[in-house]
N, C-alpha and C positions, 0 to 999 in steps of 0.2 A: 503493499499499499504506500509505504513512504517513497519509494523509487517513482511510482506513479504521480504522486503529489509533486515531487520535485521536477518531474518531466513536465506537467501541466503549468507549474510556476514559471519554469524556463520559457515554455512556449508563450505565456501571457507576456513575459518581459521582452521576449524578442518581437512580439506583435506591437508592444507599446513603443519600441524604437523603430519599427518600420512605418507605422501608421500614427498620425496624430489628427486630432478633431477639435473643434470648438467653435468660437463666435468670432466675427470680424465686424468692427463698428467705427464710424468716423463721420467726418464733415466734408462737403465739397469746398474746393479752393476757387472755384468760380462758379457763376450762375448757370443752372440748368438751361434757363431761358434768358435771352438777351432782349431788351425792349428799347425802342427809340421814343422820345417824348416829342409832342408838337403841340401846337395851340389848341387842337381839336381832340387829339388822342392822348390818353394816358394810361400806362400799364403799371401793375405791381406784381412781380412774380417772387415766389418763395420756394425754398428747397433747402431744408435745414439738417438733415441727417441721413446716414446710409447704415445699414445693419443687415446682418445675416449670417448663416452658418458657413464654416470653412473646413476644408479636410486637405491633408497633405500625405502623399507617399513618399517616404524618405528612401534614397537611393545611395549607393556607395559614392566616395569621393566628393561629398558635400552637395550632391546634386538631389533634386526632388521635384515632384510634380503636384502643384496645388490646384484646387477647384473651389470656387466660391459661388454662393448664391446671394447676391446683394439686391436689398430692396430700398427703395426712396420713394417718398410721397411728394409730388409737387401740385402747386396751383398758381394760377395767375388771374388777376381781375383787370379788365379792361373797361375804360369809360369813354365814350365819344360824345362830345358836345356838339350839336347840330343847330345850335340857336334854341328854338322853341322846343326841340326834341332831344331827350337824354337817353342814349342807348348804352347799357352796361352789360357786360357778360362776366360770368365766374365760371372759370374751367378748372377741373382737378383730375388727377389720375395717378397711377401707380407705374413705376419704372422698375423693371426686374433686369438685373445684370448677371451674366454668367461668364466669368473670367476663367480661363484654363491656361495655367501659367507653368513654364519651366523655371526652376529656381536653382541658385548656386549660393551656398553659405561658404564664406571664408573661415577656415578652421581657426578658431581661438579658444582660450580657456574659459572665459566667463561671457563675453559679449561676441555674438557671431554676426558681422555684417552680412548683408545678402543683396543680391540682385535678382531681379525676375522679369521675364517677358513672355509674351504669348498672344493670344487672341481672345475676344470677348464678343459676346451676343447681348443685345439689349432690346427688350419688348416692353411695350405699353399695354397696360390692361385698366379696366375700370373707368375709361374716360367718360367724363359728364361735363357738358357746357350748358349753363343756364342764361338765357338771355332776357334782359328785362328792357322794355321800350316804353319810356315814359314821356307822354306829350302834354296836352292841356290838362288842367285838374280833372281828376276822375278818369284819366284815360291811361291805363297801364296794361300792357301785354307781356306775359311771360311765357317762355317756351323753353323746353329741355331737349337735348339731343345727345347722342352718344358718339357722334363723329364731329369734333370741333372744327370750326372754320380755320383753315391754315394747316390743318393735319397733311403732313406728306407721307409718312409711312410709320406703321406701329413697330417695324422691326428693323434693326440694323446691326451691323457687326464692325468690328475695329481691331486696331492693334494696341496692345498694353505693354507698358515697361514701368518698372518701378526699382525702388531701393530702400532699405531699411535695416534694422537692427534686431536680433532675436536675443532675448535675455531670459535666463532660467531663474524663476523665483519659487523655491521650494518644488512643488510637483507641478508647476504650470511654466509655460513660456509666453512671454509678452514680447510682441512684435510690431513696434510703431513702424510705418512706411508712408513715403510718399509715392503716389502712383499717378500715372499719366496715361490717358487713353485718347486715341485719334479715331473717331468714328467715321464709317464711310459714307453716311448719308445723314441729313437733318430730319428729326422728328416732325418739327414745325417749320413752315415757311409761310409768313404772312403775305397775302397777295400785294398789300400796300408797303411792304418792306419795313414795317414797324416792329415786328417780333419774329424771332427765329431761335431754335434751339442751337447750342454750340455743338460743334464737332470736336472741339478740343476740350477735354474734361481732366481736371486736376482733383485729387482727393488725398486727404489725410486719414490714413486708416490705422486701427490698432487691433491686433489679433491677440486673442487669448485662448491658448490650445492646450490640450492635455496628452 
């Protein structure tokens, strides 16, 4: 019985060294949406956090393969002043990002600098746009749609690269990282040129893995 227990314990230990999992969270370093201002149009866009599970397969010579599922919620408000008529819309949605990365850790005793690069897919879900048309007193029209005006594509892919540090604290690894993604297409392109989604995306992320 004891040899079997030691064998199982060794297998668990080897698996823990081969595979790690946890959560990755952070904040964007630039806006998901960029908006221009004019005398008639005004935009306000928000996107405050990124969070999701992460897993990594550890390979020899400091190499590894990481996959993440990162979620962010975004919304933007638009108001258009046409003199006697005020038109406003409120749009919200979810963006799901799936990076697949090759990683290299520089071997050091305590702190392990690393670089990573790969591809990512990004898809939008739960899109909702509510438009309110306010004219003379007691004249308000409200409509809701699932395909916002200016939507170009719900899915895109791009190239990812990043760099950071991995630090072991007791039984967990803490990995702050700066990551840059170049997307192949814009999710939103406003016909008037006042609103568009960025193809360049910067993020500060912190991973906590076991």
